[in-house]
C-alpha angles and dihedrals in degrees: 000000000000091000093054093048093046092049092049091049092048091049092050093050092049092050094049091048090053095048091049092055097057114098128176118245125207133208116224108201113199130207091248093057101261121136117209120191115214128197104233128354117318115243126220116228129208089247092066095258130127112225121205143156112242127218092275094054096255119138113237138176132207130189109261091224089065092055119096100179142343118213137175117248110227115228 
């Protein structure tokens, strides 16, 4: 009985760890044809900029007028 309980608990912990690690990525398509992949949803600032975190974990900003479209990347 202890083995079954321990196995179920270990599976539950592993599953919750995997679900917590997933994060949605977004593609930012610019007017000049570039595509920028962001880690997490980009956020619009009051100054007219779009803030995002790039693939290296560095926070970046781009002028919103340069952005053609923002779309979610399906996993």
